[in-house]
BALOBA-1460 file (C-alpha; in Angstrom, 3 decimals):
// residues 66
<rec num="1" residu="m" x="-0.088" y="0.187" z="0.070"/>
<rec num="2" residu="k" x="2.807" y="2.201" z="0.749"/>
<rec num="3" residu="r" x="4.207" y="1.688" z="-2.922"/>
<rec num="4" residu="l" x="1.356" y="2.881" z="-4.153"/>
<rec num="5" residu="w" x="0.575" y="5.977" z="-2.146"/>
<rec num="6" residu="e" x="4.260" y="6.902" z="-2.985"/>
<rec num="7" residu="k" x="3.115" y="6.487" z="-6.657"/>
<rec num="8" residu="v" x="0.038" y="8.595" z="-6.657"/>
<rec num="9" residu="v" x="1.923" y="11.530" z="-4.967"/>
<rec num="10" residu="t" x="4.496" y="11.432" z="-7.331"/>
<rec num="11" residu="f" x="2.154" y="11.676" z="-10.028"/>
<rec num="12" residu="y" x="0.437" y="14.550" z="-8.269"/>
<rec num="13" residu="i" x="3.650" y="16.172" z="-8.010"/>
<rec num="14" residu="y" x="4.488" y="16.065" z="-11.666"/>
<rec num="15" residu="s" x="0.384" y="16.943" z="-12.587"/>
<rec num="16" residu="l" x="1.768" y="20.473" z="-10.299"/>
<rec num="17" residu="f" x="4.406" y="21.099" z="-13.052"/>
<rec num="18" residu="a" x="1.594" y="20.540" z="-15.855"/>
<rec num="19" residu="g" x="0.093" y="24.276" z="-14.948"/>
<rec num="20" residu="p" x="2.787" y="26.697" z="-16.280"/>
<rec num="21" residu="i" x="3.644" y="24.320" z="-19.559"/>
<rec num="22" residu="a" x="0.033" y="24.130" z="-20.553"/>
<rec num="23" residu="m" x="-0.182" y="28.154" z="-20.340"/>
<rec num="24" residu="v" x="3.208" y="28.694" z="-22.471"/>
<rec num="25" residu="f" x="1.613" y="26.427" z="-25.387"/>
<rec num="26" residu="l" x="-1.436" y="28.580" z="-24.722"/>
<rec num="27" residu="i" x="0.031" y="32.132" z="-24.564"/>
<rec num="28" residu="s" x="2.006" y="31.147" z="-27.637"/>
<rec num="29" residu="g" x="-0.413" y="31.334" z="-29.907"/>
<rec num="30" residu="d" x="0.677" y="28.224" z="-31.764"/>
<rec num="31" residu="q" x="-2.401" y="26.400" z="-31.792"/>
<rec num="32" residu="d" x="-2.513" y="25.246" z="-35.816"/>
<rec num="33" residu="y" x="-0.212" y="22.591" z="-34.976"/>
<rec num="34" residu="i" x="-1.926" y="19.375" z="-33.845"/>
<rec num="35" residu="v" x="0.926" y="18.409" z="-31.751"/>
<rec num="36" residu="n" x="0.492" y="21.729" z="-30.072"/>
<rec num="37" residu="k" x="-3.292" y="20.944" z="-29.165"/>
<rec num="38" residu="i" x="-3.091" y="17.749" z="-27.907"/>
<rec num="39" residu="l" x="0.108" y="18.887" z="-25.516"/>
<rec num="40" residu="t" x="-2.131" y="21.744" z="-24.518"/>
<rec num="41" residu="f" x="-5.079" y="19.629" z="-23.448"/>
<rec num="42" residu="y" x="-2.680" y="17.066" z="-22.310"/>
<rec num="43" residu="f" x="-1.373" y="19.263" z="-19.850"/>
<rec num="44" residu="m" x="-4.254" y="20.961" z="-18.848"/>
<rec num="45" residu="g" x="-6.354" y="17.807" z="-17.912"/>
<rec num="46" residu="a" x="-3.347" y="17.234" z="-15.644"/>
<rec num="47" residu="l" x="-3.310" y="20.511" z="-14.256"/>
<rec num="48" residu="a" x="-7.384" y="19.922" z="-13.730"/>
<rec num="49" residu="l" x="-6.481" y="16.354" z="-12.331"/>
<rec num="50" residu="a" x="-4.109" y="17.880" z="-9.836"/>
<rec num="51" residu="i" x="-6.717" y="20.517" z="-8.548"/>
<rec num="52" residu="v" x="-9.360" y="17.516" z="-8.297"/>
<rec num="53" residu="l" x="-6.944" y="15.181" z="-6.116"/>
<rec num="54" residu="w" x="-5.407" y="17.839" z="-3.957"/>
<rec num="55" residu="p" x="-8.703" y="17.906" z="-1.343"/>
<rec num="56" residu="i" x="-8.858" y="14.160" z="-1.510"/>
<rec num="57" residu="l" x="-5.289" y="13.344" z="-1.140"/>
<rec num="58" residu="a" x="-5.231" y="16.026" z="1.372"/>
<rec num="59" residu="f" x="-7.955" y="13.790" z="3.671"/>
<rec num="60" residu="i" x="-6.378" y="11.277" z="2.912"/>
<rec num="61" residu="g" x="-2.631" y="11.820" z="4.157"/>
<rec num="62" residu="r" x="-4.351" y="13.336" z="7.317"/>
<rec num="63" residu="k" x="-6.114" y="9.808" z="7.760"/>
<rec num="64" residu="k" x="-3.103" y="7.820" z="7.471"/>
<rec num="65" residu="r" x="-1.262" y="10.203" z="10.105"/>
<rec num="66" residu="s" x="-3.821" y="9.746" z="12.544"/>
């Protein structure tokens, strides 16, 4: 269970870095290329997932400590 928890937390931390990358793709205005569109949606999705997982992981972390 501890290994699974470490993988989830690691994925969450990596997802937090997706926000600035997605903003760079959006600000660049180079959305004509399909690769940039795909990467923008991917990073925005990862950022949204990180925002959704934040309260859930915080709650689980508090439960594990107590």
